[in-house]
C-alpha positions as CSV (number, residue, x, y, z in Angstrom):
1,M,2.0,8.7,33.3
2,S,2.9,7.9,36.9
3,S,2.0,4.5,38.1
4,G,2.4,5.6,41.7
5,A,-0.7,7.7,41.5
6,F,-3.0,4.6,41.6
7,A,-3.9,2.3,44.4
8,E,-4.1,-0.5,41.8
9,T,-4.0,-1.1,38.1
10,V,-6.4,-3.5,36.5
11,L,-6.9,-4.9,33.0
12,I,-10.6,-5.5,32.4
13,H,-11.6,-7.6,29.4
14,F,-15.2,-8.0,28.1
15,S,-16.2,-10.5,25.5
16,G,-19.4,-11.7,23.9
17,H,-22.0,-10.9,21.2
18,D,-21.7,-7.4,19.9
19,A,-24.5,-4.9,20.1
20,P,-24.9,-1.1,19.9
21,G,-24.3,0.8,23.1
22,L,-22.1,-1.8,24.9
23,T,-19.0,0.5,25.1
24,A,-21.1,3.5,26.2
25,E,-22.8,1.6,29.1
26,L,-19.6,0.1,30.4
27,T,-17.5,3.3,30.2
28,A,-20.3,5.2,31.9
29,I,-19.8,2.9,35.0
30,L,-16.1,3.7,34.9
31,A,-16.8,7.4,34.8
32,R,-19.1,7.2,37.9
33,H,-16.2,5.7,39.8
34,D,-13.7,8.3,38.7
35,V,-11.0,5.8,37.5
36,S,-8.3,6.7,34.9
37,I,-8.3,4.9,31.6
38,L,-4.7,4.1,30.7
39,D,-5.4,2.1,27.5
40,I,-8.3,0.8,25.6
41,G,-8.9,-1.4,22.5
42,Q,-11.9,-3.0,20.9
43,A,-12.2,-5.5,18.0
44,V,-15.3,-7.1,16.4
45,V,-14.9,-10.4,14.5
46,Y,-18.1,-11.9,13.0
47,E,-20.3,-10.1,15.5
48,A,-18.2,-11.2,18.5
49,V,-16.8,-8.2,20.5
50,S,-13.6,-8.1,22.5
51,L,-13.1,-5.0,24.6
52,G,-10.1,-4.4,26.8
53,I,-9.7,-1.5,29.2
54,L,-6.7,-0.8,31.4
55,I,-7.6,1.3,34.3
56,G,-5.9,3.0,37.3
57,V,-7.9,3.1,40.5
58,P,-7.2,6.3,42.4
59,S,-5.6,6.3,45.8
60,G,-8.3,6.0,48.4
61,G,-10.6,4.3,46.0
62,S,-12.0,0.8,46.1
63,F,-12.1,-1.5,43.2
64,V,-14.4,-4.0,44.9
65,V,-17.6,-2.0,44.4
66,L,-16.7,-1.1,40.8
67,K,-15.9,-4.8,40.0
68,E,-19.3,-5.9,41.4
69,E,-21.1,-3.3,39.3
70,L,-19.2,-4.2,36.2
71,V,-19.8,-7.9,36.6
72,S,-23.5,-7.4,37.2
73,H,-23.9,-5.1,34.2
74,A,-21.8,-7.3,31.9
75,N,-24.1,-10.3,32.8
76,H,-27.1,-8.1,31.9
77,L,-25.5,-7.3,28.5
78,G,-24.6,-11.0,27.8
79,L,-20.9,-10.4,28.2
80,Q,-18.2,-12.2,30.1
81,A,-15.9,-10.0,32.3
82,R,-12.4,-10.9,33.4
83,F,-10.2,-8.8,35.7
84,T,-6.4,-9.0,35.9
85,N,-4.3,-7.0,38.4
86,I,-1.2,-5.6,36.8
87,P,1.9,-5.5,39.0
88,Q,4.0,-2.3,39.1
89,D,6.9,-3.9,37.2
90,A,4.6,-5.2,34.5
91,L,3.1,-1.7,34.1
92,Q,6.5,-0.1,33.9
93,H,7.5,-2.6,31.2
94,W,4.3,-1.7,29.2
95,L,5.0,2.0,29.6
96,H,8.6,1.5,28.3
97,G,7.2,-0.4,25.3
98,L,5.1,2.7,24.2
99,S,8.3,4.2,22.8
100,R,9.0,1.2,20.4
101,S,8.9,1.7,16.7
102,H,5.7,0.9,14.9
103,F,5.3,-0.8,11.5
104,I,2.5,-1.8,9.1
105,I,2.5,-5.1,7.4
106,T,0.0,-5.6,4.5
107,V,-0.7,-9.0,3.2
108,L,-2.3,-9.1,-0.2
109,G,-3.5,-11.9,-2.5
110,R,-6.5,-13.2,-4.4
111,A,-7.3,-15.0,-1.1
112,I,-5.7,-14.9,2.4
113,T,-5.4,-18.3,4.0
114,A,-4.4,-19.6,7.4
115,Q,-1.1,-20.8,5.8
116,H,-0.4,-17.2,4.8
117,L,-1.2,-15.7,8.2
118,S,0.8,-18.4,10.0
119,R,3.9,-17.8,7.9
120,V,3.7,-14.0,8.3
121,S,3.0,-14.1,12.1
122,A,5.8,-16.6,12.6
123,I,8.2,-14.1,10.9
124,I,6.9,-11.3,13.2
125,A,7.5,-13.5,16.3
126,A,10.9,-14.7,15.2
127,H,12.1,-11.0,15.0
128,G,10.7,-10.2,18.5
129,M,7.9,-8.0,17.2
130,N,4.6,-7.7,18.8
131,V,1.3,-7.7,16.9
132,D,-0.8,-4.8,18.2
133,R,-3.7,-4.9,15.8
134,I,-5.0,-6.9,12.9
135,D,-7.6,-5.5,10.4
136,R,-9.3,-6.9,7.3
137,L,-9.2,-4.2,4.6
138,S,-10.9,-6.2,1.8
139,G,-14.5,-7.2,1.7
140,Q,-13.7,-10.9,2.1
141,L,-10.6,-13.0,2.7
142,S,-11.8,-15.9,0.6
143,P,-13.8,-14.4,-2.2
144,S,-15.7,-16.7,-4.5
145,A,-15.5,-14.4,-7.6
146,S,-12.5,-14.1,-9.8
147,P,-10.5,-11.9,-10.0
148,A,-10.9,-10.6,-6.5
149,N,-8.9,-8.9,-3.8
150,A,-8.1,-10.0,-0.3
151,C,-6.1,-8.0,2.2
152,V,-5.2,-8.1,5.9
153,E,-3.2,-5.3,7.6
154,L,-1.2,-6.0,10.8
155,A,0.1,-3.2,13.0
156,V,3.3,-4.4,14.8
157,S,5.8,-2.8,17.1
158,G,9.4,-3.6,18.1
159,E,13.0,-2.7,17.5
160,P,13.8,-0.9,14.3
161,S,17.1,-2.8,13.9
162,R,15.0,-5.8,12.8
163,E,13.6,-3.9,9.7
164,V,16.1,-5.0,7.1
165,S,16.2,-8.7,8.0
166,M,12.4,-8.8,8.3
167,R,12.0,-7.4,4.8
168,A,14.2,-10.2,3.5
169,D,12.1,-12.8,5.3
170,F,8.9,-11.3,4.0
171,L,10.2,-11.2,0.4
172,A,11.1,-14.9,0.6
173,A,7.6,-15.7,2.1
174,A,5.8,-13.8,-0.6
175,H,7.7,-15.7,-3.3
176,D,7.0,-19.1,-1.6
177,L,3.3,-18.4,-1.0
178,C,2.5,-16.4,-4.2
179,I,1.2,-13.4,-2.3
180,D,2.4,-9.9,-1.7
181,I,3.7,-8.6,1.6
182,A,4.3,-4.9,2.2
183,F,6.3,-3.8,5.2
184,Q,6.4,-0.1,5.9
185,R,7.2,2.1,8.9
186,E,4.2,3.7,10.5
187,S,4.6,7.5,10.2
188,I,2.7,10.7,9.6
189,F,3.7,10.5,6.0
190,R,2.1,7.1,5.5
191,R,-1.3,8.6,6.2
192,N,-0.6,11.8,4.2
193,R,0.5,10.8,0.7
194,R,-0.4,13.4,-1.8
195,L,1.0,12.3,-5.2
196,F,1.0,9.1,-7.2
197,A,3.5,8.9,-10.1
198,F,3.2,6.1,-12.6
199,D,5.3,4.6,-15.4
200,M,3.0,4.0,-18.3
201,D,4.0,0.9,-20.4
202,S,3.3,-2.4,-18.6
203,T,2.3,-0.4,-15.5
204,L,-0.9,1.6,-16.5
205,I,-1.4,-0.3,-19.7
206,Q,-0.9,-4.0,-20.7
207,G,2.0,-3.8,-23.0
208,E,4.7,-1.6,-24.5
209,V,3.6,1.0,-27.1
210,I,6.9,0.9,-28.9
211,D,6.6,-2.9,-29.2
212,E,3.1,-2.6,-30.7
213,L,4.4,0.1,-33.2
214,A,7.3,-2.2,-34.1
215,K,4.9,-5.0,-35.0
216,I,3.0,-2.7,-37.3
217,A,6.3,-1.7,-38.9
218,G,7.4,-5.3,-39.3
219,V,10.3,-5.0,-36.9
220,G,8.7,-6.5,-33.8
221,D,11.2,-9.2,-33.0
222,R,14.1,-6.9,-33.3
223,V,12.6,-4.3,-31.0
224,V,11.4,-6.8,-28.4
225,Q,14.9,-8.1,-28.0
226,I,16.3,-4.7,-27.3
227,T,13.3,-3.8,-25.0
228,E,13.8,-6.9,-22.9
229,A,17.5,-6.3,-22.5
230,A,16.8,-2.7,-21.4
231,M,14.1,-3.7,-18.9
232,R,16.6,-6.2,-17.4
233,G,19.1,-3.4,-17.0
234,E,21.6,-5.1,-19.4
235,I,22.0,-2.0,-21.6
236,G,21.3,1.7,-20.9
237,F,17.9,3.1,-21.6
238,D,19.0,5.9,-23.8
239,E,21.0,3.6,-26.1
240,S,18.2,1.0,-26.3
241,F,15.5,3.6,-26.8
242,T,17.4,5.3,-29.6
243,R,18.0,2.0,-31.4
244,R,14.4,0.9,-31.1
245,V,12.9,4.2,-32.3
246,A,15.3,4.2,-35.3
247,L,13.7,1.0,-36.4
248,L,10.3,2.7,-36.7
249,Q,11.5,5.1,-39.5
250,G,9.0,5.4,-42.3
251,L,6.0,4.2,-40.2
252,R,2.9,6.2,-41.3
253,A,1.3,8.6,-38.8
254,E,-2.1,7.1,-39.2
255,S,-0.8,3.7,-38.1
256,V,0.7,5.4,-35.0
257,Y,-2.6,7.0,-34.0
258,N,-4.7,4.0,-34.8
259,L,-2.9,2.3,-31.9
260,L,-4.8,4.5,-29.4
261,G,-7.5,2.6,-27.6
262,T,-6.2,-0.8,-28.7
263,I,-3.9,-1.5,-25.7
264,P,-6.1,-2.2,-22.6
265,L,-5.5,-0.7,-19.2
266,V,-4.0,-2.9,-16.5
267,E,-6.5,-4.5,-14.2
268,G,-7.7,-2.1,-11.5
269,A,-6.2,1.0,-13.1
270,E,-9.4,2.9,-13.6
271,R,-10.6,2.1,-10.1
272,L,-7.3,3.2,-8.6
273,I,-7.2,6.6,-10.5
274,R,-10.9,7.3,-9.9
275,T,-10.4,6.7,-6.1
276,L,-7.2,8.8,-5.9
277,K,-9.0,11.7,-7.6
278,L,-11.9,11.3,-5.2
279,L,-9.5,11.5,-2.3
280,G,-7.7,14.6,-3.7
281,Y,-4.5,13.0,-4.8
282,K,-2.5,14.4,-7.7
283,T,-1.4,11.9,-10.4
284,A,1.4,11.9,-12.9
285,I,2.6,9.7,-15.8
286,L,6.4,9.7,-16.0
287,S,7.1,7.5,-19.0
288,G,9.9,6.4,-21.3
289,G,7.1,5.8,-23.8
290,F,5.5,8.3,-26.1
291,T,3.5,11.4,-25.5
292,F,0.7,10.7,-28.0
293,F,-0.3,7.7,-25.9
294,A,0.3,9.4,-22.5
295,R,-1.9,12.3,-23.6
296,H,-4.6,9.8,-24.5
297,L,-4.5,8.3,-21.0
298,Q,-4.5,11.8,-19.5
299,E,-7.8,12.6,-21.2
300,R,-9.3,9.2,-20.4
301,L,-8.3,9.0,-16.8
302,G,-7.9,12.7,-15.8
303,I,-4.2,12.5,-15.0
304,D,-2.8,15.8,-13.8
305,Y,0.8,15.6,-15.2
306,I,2.3,13.8,-18.1
307,H,6.0,13.6,-19.1
308,S,7.1,11.3,-21.9
309,N,9.0,11.2,-25.2
310,E,7.8,13.1,-28.3
311,L,8.0,10.8,-31.3
312,E,9.0,12.9,-34.3
313,I,6.6,12.8,-37.3
314,V,7.4,14.7,-40.4
315,D,5.4,14.7,-43.7
316,G,3.1,12.1,-42.2
317,A,5.8,9.6,-41.3
318,V,7.9,8.6,-38.3
319,T,11.5,9.9,-38.8
320,G,13.1,7.4,-36.4
321,R,14.0,10.1,-33.9
322,V,12.5,11.6,-30.7
323,L,12.7,15.2,-29.6
324,P,15.2,15.7,-26.7
325,P,15.5,15.3,-23.8
326,I,14.9,11.6,-23.6
327,V,12.8,10.7,-20.5
328,N,15.1,8.1,-19.0
329,G,15.5,7.0,-15.4
330,A,17.4,10.0,-14.2
331,R,15.0,12.3,-16.0
332,K,12.0,10.6,-14.3
333,A,13.5,11.2,-10.9
334,E,14.2,14.9,-11.7
335,L,10.6,15.4,-13.0
336,L,9.3,13.7,-9.9
337,K,11.1,16.3,-7.7
338,Q,9.9,19.1,-9.9
339,I,6.2,18.1,-9.6
340,A,6.5,17.6,-5.8
341,C,8.1,21.1,-5.5
342,R,5.4,22.6,-7.7
343,E,2.7,21.0,-5.5
344,G,4.5,22.0,-2.3
345,I,4.7,18.5,-0.9
346,S,7.6,16.4,0.6
347,L,9.0,13.5,-1.4
348,E,7.9,11.4,1.6
349,Q,4.4,12.1,0.5
350,V,5.0,10.7,-3.0
351,V,4.1,7.2,-4.2
352,A,5.9,6.1,-7.4
353,V,4.9,3.0,-9.4
354,G,6.9,1.2,-12.1
355,D,8.1,-2.1,-13.6
356,G,11.4,-1.5,-15.4
357,A,15.0,-0.8,-14.6
358,N,14.6,2.9,-15.7
359,D,12.0,3.3,-13.0
360,I,14.4,2.5,-10.1
361,P,15.6,6.1,-9.6
362,M,12.1,7.5,-9.1
363,L,11.0,4.5,-7.1
364,N,13.9,5.0,-4.7
365,L,13.4,8.8,-4.5
366,A,9.7,8.6,-3.6
367,G,8.5,8.1,0.0
368,M,7.0,4.8,-1.2
369,G,8.3,3.2,-4.3
370,I,6.3,0.2,-5.6
371,A,7.6,-2.3,-8.2
372,F,4.3,-3.4,-10.0
373,R,4.4,-6.7,-11.7
374,A,8.1,-5.9,-12.2
375,K,11.3,-7.6,-13.3
376,P,13.4,-9.3,-10.6
377,L,16.0,-6.5,-10.8
378,V,13.4,-3.9,-9.9
379,R,11.8,-5.9,-7.1
380,Q,15.3,-6.4,-5.6
381,N,16.0,-2.7,-5.6
382,T,12.7,-1.4,-4.1
383,D,11.1,-1.7,-0.7
384,H,7.7,-2.7,-2.0
385,S,6.3,-4.8,-4.7
386,L,2.8,-5.8,-5.9
387,S,2.5,-8.7,-8.3
388,C,-0.6,-10.7,-7.3
389,L,-3.4,-8.1,-7.5
390,G,-4.4,-5.4,-10.0
391,L,-3.3,-1.8,-9.7
392,D,-6.1,-1.0,-7.4
393,G,-4.4,-3.2,-4.8
394,L,-2.2,-0.1,-4.1
395,L,-5.2,1.4,-2.3
396,Y,-4.7,-1.0,0.6
397,L,-1.1,0.2,1.0
398,I,-2.4,3.7,1.9
399,G,-4.9,2.2,4.3
400,V,-8.1,2.4,2.1
401,R,-10.6,-0.3,3.0
402,D,-13.2,-1.7,0.6
403,R,-15.9,-0.6,2.9
404,D,-14.7,3.0,2.7
405,L,-15.8,3.1,-1.0
406,Q,-19.2,3.2,-2.7
407,P,-20.8,-0.2,-3.3
408,D,-20.1,0.0,-7.0
409,E,-16.5,0.8,-6.3
410,T,-15.9,-2.3,-4.1
411,P,-14.5,-5.5,-5.8
412,V,-16.6,-8.6,-5.3
């Protein structure tokens, strides 16, 4: 784009009450005067419209007549019109800025307040980033019903060298304000995710299957102690899993299968999976839990792939062993690669979701790894975390708005 081709460059700003056809009528006037549109943006907030158009007036052209016509028609439409001449050096600075890196910041909570937005925007400003666009993705920002979702998305641009320090500041702000803040680089992959892979226990369901089996077997306290140590990363998964399963020896098969349907899904799980299937995503469960429960979820939710541990049952009783190989952290990452390869997609197009230390390898391998209601160790080792909303809050991170869904799919 050569600024020298124009006699003058003008930023035109229209504001007022929104109505159908405003943009069409105003751009029709510009078309009659043969000006070049260099940039354009429009936003509507509570029926108030703000439309900005940067134009280049061709050499030999006159902006005076065009301005008079735009002012007259804007008055007719009930709009205010402002005109700002852009100097050549300012235009060149803007053109240079078009090459800056772009990022998406997603603010999520049960409600989004002025305090939340003030803190987030202050961090953006402190790192020299520019806010290019702000959108509300949820139905409301201060919902009256509970539980409810609230979400605001900010598109920002600036120097990529700020990325690491901004993530740290957003993590601190999210902790202080009890909200979630996701910070991701804008790219073609962000808008083209194709596979969601989930841990199962405490991610898709509200609890750990092995802990529930242990309660039935009368060894609940002993298993919980080992489970918690493993989830904190204090002992290796294989060792902890082997020790826990061994404590289940002798548990009757009917007691195992009676557990199906007794552990509820995590809030928002059904809505998330249903929406992902509607949008054509593939889904997978990669779990260090047990196959009998993963298969139950597969049938209930329509999951495409499941990989988990096969609990050995012989003569109607648990033997205290699992059939190898154990699905540990490394195995989850390898399975994730295999599924992506089978589907013919890049790992950048994969979203992985989990809560435990054994999920970290697959979370870091995926294009977007999300620690969901996770232990501190997991949150510290992943780029994204979601703790304040249900699992359907992940839809906002891939740009889905509440209004994109059917009325019965939209949270109150």
